[in-house]
C-alpha positions in Angstrom: -6.8 -15.3 -6.1 -8.8 -13.1 -3.7 -12.6 -13.4 -3.8 -14.6 -10.9 -5.8 -17.4 -9.1 -4.0 -20.0 -6.5 -5.0 -20.2 -4.1 -2.0 -22.5 -1.1 -1.5 -21.1 2.2 -0.4 -23.2 3.0 2.7 -21.4 6.1 4.0 -19.3 8.9 2.6 -17.6 11.1 5.3 -15.8 14.2 4.2 -12.5 14.6 6.1 -10.1 17.6 6.1 -7.4 17.7 3.5 -9.5 16.5 0.5 -9.8 13.1 2.0 -13.0 11.0 2.1 -13.7 8.1 4.4 -15.8 5.5 2.7 -17.7 2.6 4.3 -18.7 -0.5 2.3 -21.0 -3.3 3.3 -23.0 -6.2 1.7 -26.4 -5.2 0.4 -28.0 -7.9 2.6 -26.0 -6.9 5.7 -24.3 -10.3 5.9 -20.9 -10.5 7.5 -17.8 -9.7 5.4 -14.6 -11.9 5.2 -12.3 -11.3 8.2 -9.4 -8.9 7.9 -6.1 -8.3 9.6 -4.4 -4.9 10.3 -2.5 -3.8 7.2 -4.9 -5.3 4.7 -6.1 -3.5 1.7 -9.0 -3.8 -0.9 -8.6 -3.7 -4.7 -11.4 -1.5 -6.0 -12.6 -1.5 -9.6 -13.3 1.9 -11.0 -15.3 1.7 -14.2 -17.1 4.7 -15.8 -17.4 4.9 -19.6 -13.8 4.6 -20.9 -12.4 4.4 -17.4 -11.4 0.9 -16.3 -8.9 1.0 -13.4 -8.1 -1.0 -10.3 -6.7 0.8 -7.3 -5.7 -0.4 -3.8 -6.8 1.2 -0.6 -5.8 0.3 3.0 -8.5 -0.5 5.5 -8.6 1.9 8.4 -11.5 0.4 10.3 -11.4 -1.8 13.4 -10.6 -5.3 12.1 -12.6 -7.0 14.9 -15.9 -6.0 13.3 -17.3 -7.8 10.3 -20.2 -5.6 9.3 -18.3 -3.1 7.0 -15.0 -2.2 5.6 -13.7 1.4 5.8 -11.0 3.2 3.7 -9.7 6.7 3.3 -9.0 8.2 -0.1 -7.0 11.4 -0.8 -8.1 13.4 -3.9 -4.6 13.8 -5.4 -4.3 16.2 -8.3 -1.1 14.4 -9.4 -2.7 11.0 -9.5 -3.2 8.9 -12.7 -6.9 9.2 -12.4 -7.8 6.7 -9.6 -8.3 9.1 -6.8 -10.3 11.6 -8.9 -12.5 8.7 -10.0 -13.1 7.5 -6.5 -14.2 11.0 -5.3 -16.5 11.3 -8.3 -18.0 7.8 -8.2 -18.2 7.2 -4.5 -21.8 8.2 -3.8 -23.9 6.4 -1.1 -25.9 3.5 -2.6 -23.4 2.9 -5.4 -22.2 -0.7 -5.8 -18.5 -1.4 -6.4 -16.7 -4.5 -7.6 -14.0 -5.3 -4.9 -11.3 -7.9 -4.6 -9.7 -8.8 -1.3 -9.0 -8.3 1.4 -5.3 -9.0 0.9 -2.5 -8.2 3.3 1.1 -7.5 2.2 1.7 -5.3 5.2 1.0 -7.6 8.2 1.4 -6.6 11.8 3.7 -8.5 14.1 1.4 -8.8 17.1 4.0 -10.2 19.5 6.4 -7.3 19.3 7.5 -5.8 22.6 7.3 -2.3 21.2 5.9 -1.0 18.0 6.2 2.4 16.4 3.7 3.4 13.7 4.6 6.3 11.4 2.0 7.7 9.0 2.5 10.6 6.6 -0.6 12.2 5.3 -3.0 9.6 3.8 -0.5 6.9 4.9 -2.2 7.1 8.3 -5.0 4.7 7.1 -3.4 1.3 7.8 -1.9 2.7 11.0 -5.4 3.3 12.4 -6.3 -0.3 12.1 -2.9 -1.4 13.6 -3.3 1.0 16.5 -6.7 -0.4 17.4 -5.4 -4.0 17.2 -2.3 -3.3 19.3 -4.5 -1.6 21.9 -6.9 -4.5 22.0 -3.9 -6.8 22.6 -2.5 -4.6 25.3 0.7 -4.1 23.4 3.1 -1.1 23.9 3.0 1.2 20.8 3.3 4.8 19.7 1.7 6.3 16.6 3.4 9.3 14.9 1.0 11.1 12.5 2.6 13.7 10.2 0.7 16.2 8.1 1.1 19.7 6.6 -1.2 21.4 9.0 -3.7 20.7 11.8 -6.4 22.2 9.5 -5.8 19.4 6.9 -5.4 16.5 9.3 -8.0 13.8 8.6 -9.4 11.3 11.1 -8.8 13.6 14.1 -12.3 13.1 15.4 -11.9 9.3 15.0 -8.6 9.4 16.9 -10.0 11.7 19.6 -12.8 9.2 20.3 -10.4 6.2 20.4 -9.3 4.5 23.6 -5.7 4.7 22.4 -5.7 8.5 21.6 -3.0 9.0 24.3 -0.6 6.9 22.1 -0.8 9.3 19.2 1.7 12.1 18.6 0.8 14.7 16.0 3.5 16.5 13.9 2.6 19.5 11.7 4.9 21.0 9.1 3.6 24.5 9.7 4.2 24.4 13.5 7.5 25.0 15.5 10.4 22.7 14.7 10.4 21.1 18.2 7.0 19.4 17.5 7.9 18.1 14.1 9.0 14.5 13.6 12.6 14.1 14.7 13.8 10.6 14.0 16.9 10.9 16.1 14.6 11.7 19.0 11.4 9.8 18.2 12.7 6.4 17.0 13.4 3.9 19.8 16.8 2.2 20.0 17.2 -0.9 17.7 16.1 -4.1 19.3 15.1 -7.6 18.1 11.6 -7.2 19.4 11.0 -3.6 18.3 9.2 -3.1 15.0 8.6 0.0 12.9 5.8 0.5 10.3 5.8 3.3 7.8 3.4 4.4 5.1 3.0 7.7 3.3 4.5 9.7 0.4 7.6 8.1 -1.1 10.0 10.8 0.1 8.7 10.5 3.7 9.0 6.8 3.6 12.5 6.7 2.1 13.6 9.2 4.8 12.2 7.1 7.6 13.4 3.7 6.2 16.9 4.9 5.4 17.3 6.7 8.8 16.0 3.7 10.8 18.3 1.2 9.0 21.3 3.5 9.3 20.6 3.7 13.1 20.8 -0.1 13.3 17.2 -1.3 12.9 17.1 -4.5 11.0 15.5 -4.4 7.6 13.2 -7.2 8.5 11.9 -5.0 11.4 11.2 -1.9 9.3 7.9 -2.7 7.6 6.7 -0.5 4.7 3.9 -0.1 2.3 4.0 2.3 -0.6 0.7 3.7 -1.9 2.4 5.0 -5.0 6.0 5.4 -6.4 7.8 7.2 -9.0 9.2 4.5 -11.3 11.4 4.6 -14.4 10.3 1.6 -16.6 12.6 2.4 -19.5 15.9 0.8 -20.5 17.7 -1.4 -22.9 15.8 -3.9 -24.9 15.8 -7.5 -23.8 13.9 -10.8 -24.5 11.4 -12.5 -22.3 10.6 -16.2 -22.7 7.2 -17.4 -21.4 8.3 -21.0 -20.9 5.0 -22.7 -20.4 3.4 -20.7 -23.3 6.3 -21.4 -25.6 6.5 -17.7 -26.6 9.4 -15.3 -26.8 8.9 -11.5 -26.9 11.1 -8.5 -27.1 10.7 -5.8 -24.5 11.6 -2.5 -26.0 13.2 0.6 -24.4 9.8 2.1 -23.7 7.9 -1.1 -23.1 7.1 -3.3 -20.1 7.2 -7.0 -19.6 3.5 -7.2 -18.9 2.5 -5.1 -22.0 4.9 -7.0 -24.3 3.5 -10.3 -23.2 -0.1 -9.2 -23.4 0.3 -8.2 -27.1 1.5 -11.8 -27.6 -1.5 -13.3 -25.9 0.1 -14.0 -22.5 -1.8 -12.0 -19.9 -0.3 -11.0 -16.5 -2.8 -9.3 -14.2 -1.7 -5.7 -13.5 -3.3 -3.2 -11.2 -1.1 -0.5 -9.8 1.4 -0.2 -12.8 3.9 1.2 -10.3 5.4 -1.9 -8.6 3.7 -1.3 -5.2 0.8 -3.7 -5.0 2.3 -7.1 -5.9 -0.5 -8.2 -8.2 1.8 -8.8 -11.2 4.6 -10.7 -9.3 5.9 -13.5 -11.6 8.3 -16.3 -11.0 11.7 -16.0 -12.7 13.3 -19.3 -13.9 16.4 -17.9 -15.6 18.1 -14.6 -16.0 18.8 -11.6 -13.8 16.0 -9.1 -13.0 16.5 -5.4 -12.9 14.1 -4.6 -10.0 12.3 -1.2 -10.3 9.5 -2.0 -7.8 8.8 -1.0 -4.2 7.0 -4.3 -3.3 9.6 -7.0 -3.1 11.9 -7.1 0.0 15.6 -6.8 -0.3 16.0 -10.5 0.4 13.5 -11.4 -2.4 15.3 -9.1 -4.8 18.6 -10.7 -4.0 17.1 -14.2 -4.5 16.2 -13.2 -8.0 13.4 -15.7 -8.4 10.5 -13.1 -8.7 9.8 -10.0 -10.6 7.1 -7.3 -10.8 6.2 -7.5 -14.4 4.5 -4.1 -14.6 7.7 -2.1 -14.2 10.9 -4.1 -13.7 13.3 -5.0 -16.4 16.3 -7.3 -17.0 20.0 -7.0 -16.3 20.6 -10.0 -18.5 19.8 -10.3 -22.2 17.0 -12.8 -21.6 14.6 -13.5 -18.8 12.7 -16.9 -18.6 9.4 -16.6 -16.8 7.1 -19.3 -15.5 4.2 -18.3 -17.7 
């Protein structure tokens, strides 16, 4: 379990494109736990009836320990998290935060690294770019947005020592400057690694194209901020072996919710299968994976499941709960 901290919001910086950059620090100025590129924070959003946890990637230089910095898009299609952050994030406000956790680690020994950020998916790439520069590694950062006018972090990038490694791509500009994966992806190689983050459609396009071109799945790293997930399906039973309970998961139900009603609590945060908080060990049965968190190898192994959204192919799942 990650440590829980109460951090104070010290700075709120308005960026283009309805994005805010938020800086958190300890009230007493003491150093924060160290982080690695790709790490994120779990932030508790509580206001009246609101009680949500949301995950945000760190975009700040991981070598400094005085503050954490994240970027948050105000998304009108969100489930309430981004709207709450934009409303509640006022300088001086204290937030309950867990982390940092890293499910998107950087391979620092790669001979060549390509970072691909779509929109707000640029945030973890900024920390990765700084780290790769500090290590003297070869890398390129492709940053895709709808328009130059709504491109956040441009001033930050312009001031960075690695600004010449960044290639901007704007949807409203001529086709030749847009991201062209046939042109912009390097040839597959054992020591070439790709990292992608952004909207689901953008990520699926990059991942599928890269793997079809011969890049190994293990070398195509991804982190989904959100995902469209269908949690419905045929009813099945879940046995919580250590608790001695059996529950039925109905067509519109989820494993986590069905177990919670029976008194077996699984911690859930994103509810979309992207953060990994609810990953649970499977002892028997065949999972029907609906998440975007587990790797293909982990799915094939069949020994873990994201209980917030995935279901069962078998009539019964036995979980280590």
